C-alpha positions as YAML, in Angstrom:
chain: A
units: angstrom
residues:
- id: 1
  name: MET
  ca: [-7.19, -4.88, 14.26]
- id: 2
  name: LEU
  ca: [-8.07, -7.74, 11.90]
- id: 3
  name: TYR
  ca: [-5.04, -9.46, 10.35]
- id: 4
  name: PRO
  ca: [-5.14, -12.27, 7.80]
- id: 5
  name: LEU
  ca: [-3.25, -15.27, 9.13]
- id: 6
  name: TYR
  ca: [-2.52, -18.57, 7.45]
- id: 7
  name: VAL
  ca: [-3.44, -21.67, 9.44]
- id: 8
  name: HIS
  ca: [-1.88, -25.05, 8.76]
- id: 9
  name: VAL
  ca: [-4.66, -27.33, 9.96]
- id: 10
  name: GLY
  ca: [-3.48, -29.84, 12.53]
- id: 11
  name: ASP
  ca: [-4.61, -33.37, 13.27]
- id: 12
  name: ALA
  ca: [-4.55, -35.83, 16.17]
- id: 13
  name: LYS
  ca: [-0.72, -35.71, 16.27]
- id: 14
  name: HIS
  ca: [-0.04, -32.11, 15.21]
- id: 15
  name: ALA
  ca: [-1.17, -28.71, 16.46]
- id: 16
  name: HIS
  ca: [-2.75, -26.09, 14.22]
- id: 17
  name: GLY
  ca: [0.13, -23.86, 13.12]
- id: 18
  name: VAL
  ca: [-0.28, -20.17, 12.34]
- id: 19
  name: THR
  ca: [1.88, -18.12, 9.97]
- id: 20
  name: PHE
  ca: [1.81, -14.31, 10.17]
- id: 21
  name: PRO
  ca: [2.49, -12.84, 6.69]
- id: 22
  name: ASP
  ca: [2.71, -9.30, 8.09]
- id: 23
  name: PHE
  ca: [5.05, -10.28, 10.95]
- id: 24
  name: PRO
  ca: [7.95, -12.29, 9.45]
- id: 25
  name: GLY
  ca: [9.37, -14.74, 11.97]
- id: 26
  name: CYS
  ca: [6.24, -14.79, 14.12]
- id: 27
  name: PHE
  ca: [4.44, -18.12, 14.55]
- id: 28
  name: ALA
  ca: [1.77, -19.57, 16.81]
- id: 29
  name: ALA
  ca: [0.27, -22.99, 17.44]
- id: 30
  name: ALA
  ca: [-2.60, -24.53, 19.37]
- id: 31
  name: ASP
  ca: [-4.08, -28.00, 19.66]
- id: 32
  name: GLU
  ca: [-7.68, -26.75, 19.72]
- id: 33
  name: TRP
  ca: [-9.36, -24.22, 17.41]
- id: 34
  name: GLU
  ca: [-10.76, -22.25, 20.33]
- id: 35
  name: ASP
  ca: [-7.24, -21.74, 21.70]
- id: 36
  name: LEU
  ca: [-5.92, -20.10, 18.51]
- id: 37
  name: PRO
  ca: [-6.98, -16.49, 19.26]
- id: 38
  name: ARG
  ca: [-5.14, -16.50, 22.60]
- id: 39
  name: ALA
  ca: [-2.07, -18.17, 21.05]
- id: 40
  name: VAL
  ca: [-2.07, -15.61, 18.22]
- id: 41
  name: GLN
  ca: [-2.24, -12.65, 20.60]
- id: 42
  name: GLU
  ca: [0.51, -14.07, 22.81]
- id: 43
  name: ALA
  ca: [2.75, -14.75, 19.81]
- id: 44
  name: VAL
  ca: [2.38, -11.19, 18.50]
- id: 45
  name: GLU
  ca: [3.02, -9.67, 21.93]
- id: 46
  name: SER
  ca: [6.13, -11.81, 22.31]
- id: 47
  name: HIS
  ca: [7.29, -11.01, 18.77]
- id: 48
  name: PHE
  ca: [7.18, -7.26, 19.40]
- id: 49
  name: SER
  ca: [8.24, -7.33, 23.08]
- id: 50
  name: ASP
  ca: [11.94, -6.64, 22.54]
- id: 51
  name: VAL
  ca: [11.66, -4.67, 19.34]
- id: 52
  name: ASP
  ca: [10.91, -0.99, 18.96]
- id: 53
  name: GLU
  ca: [9.40, -1.26, 15.50]
- id: 54
  name: ILE
  ca: [6.20, -0.04, 13.95]
- id: 55
  name: VAL
  ca: [3.49, -2.68, 13.68]
- id: 56
  name: PRO
  ca: [2.62, -2.92, 9.99]
- id: 57
  name: GLU
  ca: [-0.92, -2.56, 8.76]
- id: 58
  name: PRO
  ca: [-2.61, -5.76, 7.57]
- id: 59
  name: THR
  ca: [-1.96, -6.85, 4.02]
- id: 60
  name: PRO
  ca: [-5.27, -7.23, 2.16]
- id: 61
  name: LEU
  ca: [-6.35, -10.87, 2.11]
- id: 62
  name: GLU
  ca: [-7.02, -10.58, -1.63]
- id: 63
  name: GLN
  ca: [-3.32, -9.86, -2.15]
- id: 64
  name: LEU
  ca: [-2.18, -12.82, -0.04]
- id: 65
  name: ALA
  ca: [-4.69, -15.41, -1.24]
- id: 66
  name: HIS
  ca: [-2.90, -15.93, -4.56]
- id: 67
  name: ASP
  ca: [0.59, -16.21, -3.10]
- id: 68
  name: PRO
  ca: [1.89, -19.72, -3.97]
- id: 69
  name: GLN
  ca: [3.87, -20.02, -0.72]
- id: 70
  name: TYR
  ca: [0.57, -20.43, 1.13]
- id: 71
  name: ASP
  ca: [-0.68, -23.84, 0.13]
- id: 72
  name: GLY
  ca: [-2.40, -26.62, 2.03]
- id: 73
  name: GLY
  ca: [-3.99, -24.54, 4.79]
- id: 74
  name: VAL
  ca: [-6.74, -22.00, 5.34]
- id: 75
  name: TRP
  ca: [-6.87, -18.22, 5.70]
- id: 76
  name: MET
  ca: [-8.46, -16.78, 8.82]
- id: 77
  name: LEU
  ca: [-8.87, -13.24, 10.10]
- id: 78
  name: PHE
  ca: [-7.73, -12.71, 13.68]
- id: 79
  name: ASP
  ca: [-8.48, -9.65, 15.79]
- id: 80
  name: ILE
  ca: [-5.13, -8.64, 17.29]
- id: 81
  name: ASP
  ca: [-5.23, -6.13, 20.13]
- id: 82
  name: LEU
  ca: [-2.45, -3.74, 19.10]
- id: 83
  name: SER
  ca: [-2.77, -1.76, 22.32]
- id: 84
  name: ARG
  ca: [-1.20, -4.73, 24.14]
- id: 85
  name: ILE
  ca: [1.82, -4.82, 21.87]
- id: 86
  name: ASN
  ca: [3.48, -1.50, 22.36]
- id: 87
  name: SER
  ca: [5.30, -0.60, 25.54]
- id: 88
  name: LYS
  ca: [3.99, 1.30, 28.52]
- id: 89
  name: ALA
  ca: [1.04, 3.56, 27.77]
- id: 90
  name: ILE
  ca: [1.07, 7.17, 28.86]
- id: 91
  name: ARG
  ca: [-2.16, 9.07, 29.43]
- id: 92
  name: LEU
  ca: [-2.50, 12.26, 27.39]
- id: 93
  name: ASN
  ca: [-4.98, 15.08, 27.51]
- id: 94
  name: ILE
  ca: [-5.52, 16.53, 24.04]
- id: 95
  name: SER
  ca: [-8.14, 18.72, 22.43]
- id: 96
  name: LEU
  ca: [-9.54, 17.99, 18.99]
- id: 97
  name: PRO
  ca: [-12.52, 19.31, 17.05]
- id: 98
  name: GLU
  ca: [-15.66, 17.34, 17.89]
- id: 99
  name: ARG
  ca: [-16.27, 16.39, 14.24]
- id: 100
  name: LEU
  ca: [-12.74, 14.97, 13.97]
- id: 101
  name: VAL
  ca: [-13.24, 12.91, 17.13]
- id: 102
  name: GLN
  ca: [-16.45, 11.48, 15.65]
- id: 103
  name: GLN
  ca: [-14.58, 10.55, 12.45]
- id: 104
  name: ILE
  ca: [-11.74, 8.99, 14.45]
- id: 105
  name: ASP
  ca: [-14.20, 6.94, 16.52]
- id: 106
  name: ALA
  ca: [-16.01, 5.72, 13.40]
- id: 107
  name: ALA
  ca: [-12.73, 4.72, 11.74]
- id: 108
  name: ALA
  ca: [-11.55, 2.97, 14.92]
- id: 109
  name: ARG
  ca: [-14.82, 1.02, 15.24]
- id: 110
  name: GLU
  ca: [-14.57, -0.04, 11.60]
- id: 111
  name: ARG
  ca: [-11.12, -1.47, 12.32]
- id: 112
  name: HIS
  ca: [-12.18, -3.05, 15.65]
- id: 113
  name: MET
  ca: [-9.80, -0.78, 17.56]
- id: 114
  name: SER
  ca: [-10.00, 1.57, 20.50]
- id: 115
  name: ARG
  ca: [-9.67, 5.31, 19.90]
- id: 116
  name: SER
  ca: [-6.25, 5.28, 21.57]
- id: 117
  name: ALA
  ca: [-4.98, 2.36, 19.49]
- id: 118
  name: PHE
  ca: [-6.23, 4.03, 16.30]
- id: 119
  name: LEU
  ca: [-4.57, 7.37, 17.13]
- id: 120
  name: ALA
  ca: [-1.30, 5.63, 18.02]
- id: 121
  name: LEU
  ca: [-1.33, 3.64, 14.77]
- id: 122
  name: ALA
  ca: [-2.17, 6.75, 12.75]
- id: 123
  name: ALA
  ca: [0.69, 8.67, 14.37]
- id: 124
  name: GLU
  ca: [3.15, 5.83, 13.74]
- id: 125
  name: HIS
  ca: [1.99, 5.58, 10.14]
- id: 126
  name: GLU
  ca: [2.40, 9.33, 9.59]
- id: 127
  name: MET
  ca: [5.87, 9.40, 11.13]
- id: 128
  name: ALA
  ca: [7.00, 6.41, 9.08]
- id: 129
  name: ALA
  ca: [5.88, 8.17, 5.89]
- id: 130
  name: HIS
  ca: [8.32, 11.03, 6.46]
...
């Protein structure tokens, strides 16, 4: 799923630092730009490894872009694999109407997620709402 992250651009003496507005207390860093995606994924997995909490949905970038606490860096969207965050996966066999499965697959593709990750996120979201 694409999350907006704030990158403090590094230099010859400092790594690029990443702040996660949707995951308070989670940070990542990398010396090279191409290493940032891996560092971001590892940081999120570590952040949620000992916690049984629901992964929040991304805050819209438009909402974050005007926040004065984010100054002096750049916004980037990172594709975080949420299926690697939650604990052990269990295989299920369920039956759903074909049309619903098509809608689920389209929504998952739009969010750059697998069907399983989308269904898990939707279930967590629904349970948190009640």
